[in-house]
N, C-alpha and C positions, 0 to 999 in steps of 0.2 A: 362634056356628057351630061345630060341634064335628067333631073329625076324623074319626069314621065319615062324614059328610055331603061330604067332599069328593070332588071328583071323582073317577073311578076313575083315570081316566089319571095325576093328580096323586099318587094312592098307589102306583100301578104306579112312577113314578119316584123317589119316595122310596124304596120298599122297593129299586127297580135299583141306587140311591145305595149304602143301607143295607148292603147287600147286599157290592158292590166295591170301596167305599171310605168305610170308617166315617169317616174323620178328614177327609173331603168336608164344607164348609159349605153345600153344594147342599141335602144332604137336611133340613137346619134352614132353611136358608130358604125350601124351600117349604115346609115347616108352617108359616113365619110368616104365611100368609096369612089364617089365620085371627085374626091380633093386630089390634089396633085402632092406630089409626095411632101415637098417643103411646109406646104398646109398644114398637111395632116400629122405631123413632127409635131408642128407648133399648138394645133389642136390638144393634141392627146400627149404632151411632155408628161404629164401629171395629174394621174386620176384617184378619184376616192371611190373604193367599193363599199359595199356593206357586206358581210360575214354572210349575215343571215339568207342570203343572195345567190349559196355557193356557185348552185347551177349556170344560172345566166353568168357567173364571172369565168366560171370556166369557158363556155363556151365562146363567151365574150375573147378571151385569152387564144382559145385554138380555135377561129376562125380561118378558113382555110386560105384566105385570100391575105393574111397575118396584116388586117388593118391597123390593130391597135398594138400588139403586143410587139412588132418590131419598131414601134416610134417610139412606145413608152421608155420615158428614164425615172419617174419617179411613181411607186404603186401605195398608196393610203389604205389599209386595212381598218375598217372599223364597226363599230353596232352601236355605235353614238347614238342612231335615233330609234335602238330597240326600248320595248316597254315592257319585254320579258324576255327568257332565255330562252333563244329558240333551237329547236330541236335540231340536231347536228343531220345536217345534209349532206350527202357526198357528189361528187362531180359524176356527168354521166357516164356510164361505162364504155362509150365508145372513145371518150379522152385520152389520147398518149398522154401522159406527163411527159416525158423524154422528149416527144414534139414540143410543147409549148416552152421546154425550158429552152430549146435552142433558138425559138419567138424570141424569148425572153434574154436574149443574150446583150441588149444595150440595157438594161434596167440597172439605175447606178444607185438608187433610194429605196429601199422600205422601210416603213413607217406601219407600228401596230400603236394604236389608241382606242380607248372605252371600250374595251375587250375581256371579258367573262373567259378562263382561260379553257372551259369548256363549249365552248362555244366554237372555238378553231378547231375547222373538221382537220385529220390524217390530211388528206388530198392536199390542204393547203400547205401544209408543214412539207411536206413532200415537194413539192412546187418550189418551194422558197430556196430548200436547201440546196445550196453549193452553185448558186449561178455565178457565171464566172466574171463578170460585170460590176457587181454591186458592192460597193465601196461605202456605203453607209447605214446605218442599221438604227432607225429612232424608234424608242417606246415611252409610251405615256399613257398614265390613266389605265395601267391593265392591272387587271386582277389575277393573280398566279397560284396555283393552290400545291401542285408538288406533282412538276412536270420538268427533267432539264432538258424540251427541245429548244429550247431560248438561245440555252448553252451551247447545242448541237448545229443551231442555226448558225449562229455567231461565228464557231470552229470552221464550220464548212464552206467560209466562204475565202475563194483562191485571194482576193483582193483587199482588206478593208481598210479604211483611211479612218472611219467616223464614227465612233460610237454613242449615242446620246440617249440616256436614259431619265427622267425625270421624276414623275409623282405612279409609283405601282404601290401595289396593296400584296407583301407576299403571306400566305399561310404556309405553313408544314411544307417549306421546304427543306428535303434532306440536303444539309451542308456537307454533308461527309459523303457527298457522291464523289467518284472521282471524275474529274475532267473529261469531256469525252474527246473521244478521237479527234486527233489535227496530224492532217497530212502533211501540213508543215511542221519542220523543224524550229520556227521561231514565229512567234504571233506579233504582228505587228499594228497595231493601233496606235496610228499618230494623234489622234484627237479622241480623248474621253470626255466628256459631260457627264457629271453624277449629281441630280438631285438630294435633297434629306432624307428620302426615303428610299427604300430598294436598292441600298446602299450596300449595306453588308452581304447580300449575298451574290451581286456582282464583284466585288472585292475580291471574296471567297474566291468566286471562280477564275477570277483573272489573276491571284496570286498561288493557283494551282498550278500555273506554267512555270512559275519558279522565274528563275534569271533569262528566259527566254521571251519575255515581255518587253518591248520596245513603244515607248510611250511619249509622242513634243509636247503636246498639249494638254495639261488636264486641268477642268475646272471642274469645282468643288465647292461644294456648301457645309461650312464650317461649326451649322446649327448641329450637331452628330453628337451621340452619346458617346460615353467613356469605351464602349466594345467597339463601337466603330472604327473611333480614333484610332486605337491598335491597330486596324488592318488595314487603316490608312496611312500609318507609317509603315509597315512593311511592306503596301505600296509603294511608297516613295524610297524607302531602302533600294526596292529592284531599279526605279526608274529615275531616281536621281540624275545617273550621269547621262543621260539622254534627254532629259527634261528640259525644255528650251521656254516656255508660256506656261504660266503659271497663273489661273484666274479664280481669287476666292468669292465669295459671296457670305456677306456677314447673317443672313437670313433672319435679319429684324424687322419688322413688320410685316412679315408675312404671318397672317392671323388663320388661315387654314384655310382647305378648299372643301366643299360640299360635294360629290359628286353620285346622281343618282344614275345607276345603272341595269337595268333588266330587272328591277323591280329588287336590287341589291344597291343601299345606301351605304356608303360608304365616306366614312368623317377623317381627312388626314390633318391633324393638328401638328404644325410644324411647332418647334421649338422658337420661343422668342429671343433666349437669350444663348450665347456662347458659353461651355462650361469652362470654365478657366484651367480644369483638367487636362480639355479635348489640345488647347495650347500648347501644354507640357510635354501630352503624347507624341504630337504630329509634330516634326522640325522638318525645315526649307534647308537649314543650312549645308546639308551636303549635295542638294542642286547646282554643282560646281559651271554648270554648260545656261544656268536660265540666264536670258536677253530680256524679260518681259515678263513686267507684275500687274496684273490688273485685278483691285476691288472695288467688288461692287456692292452698297451700303443705301439703306434709305435712311431718309432725315427721320433722325429721332433724336429728340433734347439728351441730354450726359447722362440724366438716370439710368440710361441702356448702354449697360458697360459693353457692349459689342465693340463700338469704333474702340475705345481706349486700350481695352485687353490687344484687339489685334495689331494697332499702333505698336506697342509696346512689346509683343511679343516677337512679330513677324519682322519688321524691320530691323531691330539689331541681330536676327540670325543670319539674313542678309547680307553684312558689311562686308565678308569674307569673301562672295560671290561679284569675284570683280568684273564679270562678263555681264552681268546687269546694269542696262543702258536706259529702259524705259520704265517711267509709272505710269499706272492710270487710275485716276481715283476719280469713282463714277457715280453718285448721288443720286438716287430718285425720290422726286417729292411726291406723296400722294396729290390726288386733282385737289381736292377736299382740301387739306393742310395748307394747299399753294394760294388759296385763294381768301381763306379767313383769319386762322392763327399766325401766320406771317405777317399780315399786314397790323402794321398800327406797333412791332417791334422796335425798341430801338435798333440802330444799327449793330454797336458791340455785343449786343445780347443776340440777336440775330447771329451774327459769327460765331458767338462760342457755343452755339446749340446746333452748329455745323462742324464743329472741334476744328475749327483750319487752325487756330492757337497752337493747339495741341500736336496736329499735322505739321507745323511748322517747325515746331519744334523737337520732336521726332528725327525727323529727317534730315535736322544741321547735325545731330550728333549719331548719325547712323550711316544711312548710304547717300544724300540730298548730292553731296560732290559726285559720287561717280555717274552720276545720272547725266544723258545727255539728254532727254526730254521727259518732263512734267507735266502731264496731261488731265486737266480738269474739267469733268464734263458733269452739268446738272441739271437732269430734267424736270419739267415742271415746274421752273422757276419763276416768282412774278416777274412782269416785264420791270417793273419799277427800280428793283433793285439790281439789276442788271449792272449797270454802267458804276454805280458805287461798289457794287462788291468787287467785280474783277480790278478796279483800283485798289482798292483795300489789299487783294489776294498779293495783286504786282508790287506793289510798294511797301505793306506792310509784313506778312508773312514769306514772301518767297523774293525778295529782291536779288537776291545772288543770281536765281535761276532766270528771274528777269532779265537782269543785266546781260547776259549772256547769250540770250534767245531761245533757252531752253523750254521756257513757262507755255502752256494754251492752255486757257479756258474758254470754256464753251458753255453757251447757254442756250435751252429749250425752251419755250415760254407755255406755258399752260394750254 
């Protein structure tokens, strides 16, 4: 079927939207009726839609031919491009939400980003809640005021495998809110990723489910305050028996982020340092089934105590966790630092600044003997240091691991 053979009303609608809104996906989606199903699924596997154009979005998803809705696997809702808060717009009256839900049965991932809560129409919440195929919810750079709708959305998912929340700004959320009604007896969230902000509210919501929470993978930034650390400790008490993989981000090197969103400016200032009290509160020794530990840090000289604190606190706790077999140590070097400050250092000074001697010493005295794999990965590391650094790590720092074939060293050049 060629473009010229499309019905005249379809062509008129395409040209209308091309003329009035060239950025709208509706124009492209209407032409996709000529595509065979495999090509249509590939083209519309994941799409991004602006919340400011709810009318167009609902028409796109409720298309009688199910052009996009049935092929969609990932949906991102955003107001990234908006310069001011748009007025709330409701979907066309003729839209049947229940019908659209049926067409979205294959949707697996929902992502909300760069959104001010007041800009999310109620029809969008009604559309997203309870979708049968959604397995992952991602929240990033969202400003929440006092709405339990996000928590209701999470609790409405029949199948829920991954929840990732990175940077959000919360204002006035009532933490005493009871947990939203959950039709399931157990809340299964195999993978949970929590960034340095917005942790407190999410942890309160998770803790409200009590012992019904099952968690397999926890990704946690340790640059948190003491109050949040207590909530993390409570969460670990609940999920320790089921936790299999732990990913710790040390938070150092994150200077902050400036976000201009719909005439509002939010500045997220993340902590440079990990409070020693946090590591006194957050304990991992009860994670008896833990199999893998990943520590993510950035290149910082020893004056930043994050690495030292983490190594000396976390490793001894895991000495009794016999199931732990894999340790991944990942270091990210800023591109600017990798080109100038590192050049000209003596090799030993360079090694000391990356904490290799300390890491080696603490591993020998704690969990090193029980590991089957030690994986060291350095991002944006100058090429001229690759060979001698790998030789140093294998012969000087971790000879026992290297001799048994347990050491893996990976470099990624700038």
